[in-house]
C-alpha positions in Angstrom: 130.8 -114.8 25.3 133.2 -116.8 23.1 136.9 -116.0 23.5 138.4 -113.9 20.8 141.1 -116.2 19.4 143.0 -113.4 17.7 142.9 -110.7 20.4 146.0 -109.9 22.5 145.8 -107.5 25.5 148.5 -105.2 26.7 149.0 -102.4 29.3 148.9 -98.9 27.8 147.1 -96.7 25.4 146.8 -97.5 21.7 150.2 -96.8 20.1 152.2 -97.7 23.2 155.5 -99.7 22.8 153.6 -102.8 24.1 151.0 -102.2 21.4 153.8 -102.0 18.8 155.4 -105.2 20.1 152.1 -107.1 20.0 151.6 -106.0 16.3 155.2 -107.0 15.4 154.8 -110.5 16.9 151.2 -111.1 15.9 150.7 -108.9 12.8 147.3 -110.4 11.9 145.9 -110.1 15.5 143.8 -107.3 17.1 145.3 -105.6 20.1 143.3 -104.7 23.3 144.7 -101.7 25.2 144.3 -101.9 29.0 144.9 -99.2 31.6 146.7 -101.4 34.1 148.7 -104.6 34.1 146.0 -106.1 36.2 143.4 -105.4 33.5 145.6 -106.9 30.8 145.9 -110.1 32.8 142.1 -110.1 33.6 141.3 -109.7 29.9 142.7 -113.2 29.3 141.1 -114.6 32.4 137.7 -113.2 31.4 138.2 -114.4 27.8 138.1 -111.0 26.3 141.5 -111.9 24.8 143.2 -115.2 24.2 146.7 -113.8 25.0 148.4 -111.0 26.8 151.8 -109.5 26.1 153.4 -108.0 29.2 156.7 -106.1 29.6 159.0 -107.8 32.2 162.4 -106.2 31.8 164.1 -103.2 30.2 167.9 -102.9 29.7 167.8 -99.4 31.1 164.8 -99.2 33.5 165.2 -102.7 35.0 162.4 -105.0 36.0 158.6 -104.5 35.8 157.7 -105.7 39.3 153.9 -106.0 38.9 154.3 -109.0 36.6 155.8 -111.2 39.3 153.0 -110.5 41.7 150.2 -111.0 39.1 151.5 -114.2 37.6 150.7 -116.3 40.8 147.4 -114.4 41.3 146.0 -115.1 37.8 147.8 -118.4 37.2 148.4 -117.7 33.5 151.0 -119.6 31.6 154.0 -118.2 29.7 154.1 -119.5 26.1 156.7 -117.1 24.6 159.0 -114.2 24.9 159.7 -111.2 22.6 162.6 -108.7 22.6 161.8 -105.3 21.1 164.3 -102.4 20.6 162.7 -99.2 22.1 162.8 -96.3 19.6 161.7 -93.0 21.1 160.4 -90.3 18.7 159.9 -86.7 19.5 156.5 -85.6 18.0 154.2 -82.6 17.9 151.2 -81.4 16.0 151.6 -80.9 12.3 153.6 -77.7 11.4 155.4 -77.6 14.7 159.1 -76.7 14.5 161.8 -77.9 17.0 162.7 -74.3 17.9 159.2 -73.5 18.9 159.0 -76.3 21.5 158.9 -75.5 25.2 157.5 -78.6 26.9 157.6 -82.4 26.4 155.4 -85.1 27.9 156.0 -88.8 28.3 156.3 -91.7 30.6 158.9 -91.3 33.4 161.2 -93.9 31.9 161.0 -92.4 28.4 161.9 -89.0 29.8 164.9 -90.5 31.7 166.0 -92.3 28.6 166.0 -89.2 26.4 167.6 -86.6 28.8 170.3 -85.6 26.3 167.8 -84.5 23.7 165.5 -82.9 26.2 168.4 -80.9 27.7 169.8 -79.9 24.3 166.5 -78.5 23.2 165.9 -76.8 26.5 162.6 -78.4 27.1 160.6 -78.7 30.4 159.7 -82.4 30.9 156.4 -83.5 32.3 155.7 -87.1 33.4 152.7 -88.8 31.9 151.1 -92.2 32.7 152.4 -93.7 29.4 154.1 -92.6 26.1 151.1 -93.2 23.9 148.8 -91.4 26.3 151.1 -88.4 26.2 150.9 -88.4 22.4 147.1 -88.6 22.5 146.9 -85.6 24.9 149.4 -83.5 22.9 147.3 -84.1 19.8 144.1 -83.2 21.6 145.6 -80.0 23.1 146.8 -78.9 19.6 149.5 -76.7 21.1 152.5 -76.1 18.8 154.8 -75.5 21.8 154.2 -79.0 23.3 155.6 -82.3 22.2 155.5 -85.9 23.2 158.0 -88.8 23.3 156.4 -91.9 22.0 156.5 -94.6 19.2 156.1 -94.2 15.5 152.8 -96.1 15.9 151.5 -93.5 18.4 152.4 -90.7 15.9 150.4 -92.5 13.2 147.4 -93.2 15.4 147.1 -89.6 16.8 148.1 -87.8 13.6 151.3 -86.3 15.0 154.4 -85.3 13.1 157.7 -86.8 14.1 160.1 -83.9 14.7 163.2 -86.0 15.7 163.8 -89.7 15.4 165.6 -92.1 17.7 166.2 -89.6 20.5 167.0 -92.3 23.2 170.4 -91.7 24.8 171.4 -95.4 24.6 170.9 -97.4 21.4 170.8 -100.7 23.3 167.5 -99.8 24.9 165.5 -103.0 24.7 162.4 -104.4 26.4 161.7 -108.1 27.0 158.0 -109.1 26.9 156.3 -112.3 28.0 153.3 -113.8 26.1 150.7 -115.2 28.5 147.6 -117.5 28.0 145.2 -119.5 30.1 146.2 -122.9 28.8 149.7 -124.3 29.3 151.4 -125.2 26.1 154.7 -127.0 26.4 156.5 -126.9 23.0 157.8 -130.0 21.3 161.6 -130.1 21.5 163.4 -129.3 18.3 167.1 -129.9 17.5 169.1 -126.7 17.7 166.4 -124.7 19.5 167.0 -123.1 22.9 164.2 -123.1 25.5 163.5 -121.1 28.6 161.7 -122.5 31.7 160.2 -119.9 34.1 159.1 -120.5 37.6 158.4 -118.8 40.9 159.3 -120.3 44.2 159.3 -119.5 47.9 162.1 -120.8 50.1 161.7 -122.3 53.5 162.5 -120.0 56.4 165.7 -121.9 57.3 169.4 -120.9 57.2 171.0 -121.2 53.7 167.7 -122.1 52.1 168.4 -120.3 48.9 171.9 -121.7 48.6 170.6 -125.2 49.0 167.5 -124.7 46.8 169.7 -123.5 43.9 172.4 -126.1 44.4 170.7 -128.5 42.1 171.0 -126.2 39.1 174.7 -125.9 39.6 175.3 -129.7 40.1 173.1 -130.5 37.1 174.7 -127.9 34.8 171.6 -125.7 34.3 172.3 -122.1 33.3 170.3 -119.6 35.3 169.4 -116.6 33.2 167.4 -114.5 35.7 166.9 -114.6 39.4 164.9 -111.9 41.3 163.6 -111.8 44.9 160.5 -110.4 46.5 159.8 -110.4 50.2 156.5 -111.5 51.9 154.3 -109.0 53.8 156.1 -109.9 57.0 159.6 -109.5 55.6 160.4 -113.1 56.7 160.5 -115.3 53.6 161.6 -114.4 50.2 159.9 -115.3 46.9 161.9 -115.7 43.7 161.3 -115.4 40.0 163.7 -117.7 38.0 164.4 -118.2 34.3 166.6 -121.1 33.4 167.9 -122.3 30.1 166.5 -125.6 29.1 163.3 -127.5 28.3 161.1 -128.7 31.1 161.5 -132.2 29.9 165.3 -132.2 30.0 166.7 -134.6 32.6 169.0 -132.1 34.2 166.1 -129.6 34.5 163.9 -132.3 36.1 166.7 -133.2 38.6 167.3 -129.6 39.5 163.6 -129.0 40.1 163.4 -132.1 42.4 166.1 -130.6 44.5 164.5 -127.2 44.5 161.2 -128.7 45.7 162.9 -130.2 48.7 164.1 -126.8 50.0 161.2 -124.6 48.8 157.8 -124.1 50.6 156.1 -123.4 47.3 157.0 -123.9 43.6 155.1 -123.0 40.5 156.4 -123.5 37.0 154.7 -120.9 34.8 156.0 -121.9 31.4 158.4 -123.6 29.0 158.9 -121.8 25.7 161.2 -121.2 22.8 163.9 -118.6 23.4 163.6 -115.5 21.2 166.3 -115.2 18.5 167.5 -112.0 20.2 169.3 -114.1 22.7 171.6 -115.5 20.0 172.9 -112.0 19.4 174.3 -111.7 23.0 
């Protein structure tokens, strides 16, 4: 089977926020919904899709831990990032009125991010596997007393009516996504463009290993944007996911990585890619 060059996989039902992000970044591509993150990665490995878009961080919910475990397992490369503002919509079947609602369904994070609206309307919240799935089920149930919290795309796909827009408690609610593919693709350096290099490493089981491993980034003036740790099954040696600012070909990045290799038991660079314009707003 030939790989579909314009198919991008994501985790979630059609209309999920990840689906919306895929369509925003690749408007002329088809999206492939997958039930789990594992299946979204596997779709690229099995050539059902040429790329995957995976959520890695949210400003309110924090990290999406599955990604850091799946990256080493599948060996996919990061070729881009995308930042998407998360807009939560309250929706019900056509003809539903706000005052008639009694229950609302959505993903646990969406519910926690919309508590003020849920409380003000006196609704009973129910956790669903994902936002778009909740919209799909509310549409199928056809109950005027039930609503879902999901995206505008979900409302469009499942024929629901948006009853209240932008109900998230915090307006800065933003998710960062990574774009993954089988083939590494290091971008050519451009003047004025910021780059991100992402890697996962495991430190040696010696005192001050992390301090020594990261020392090269400090002495070479490399800005670390993200550092997260994960323990091994025996709780002995930590594994770290790291994003640094800079192109993999930059001399200071190369020197920092050389020092990191000396103190790490394992090092895998998963990608060098252009920083999304969202970072310039910070």
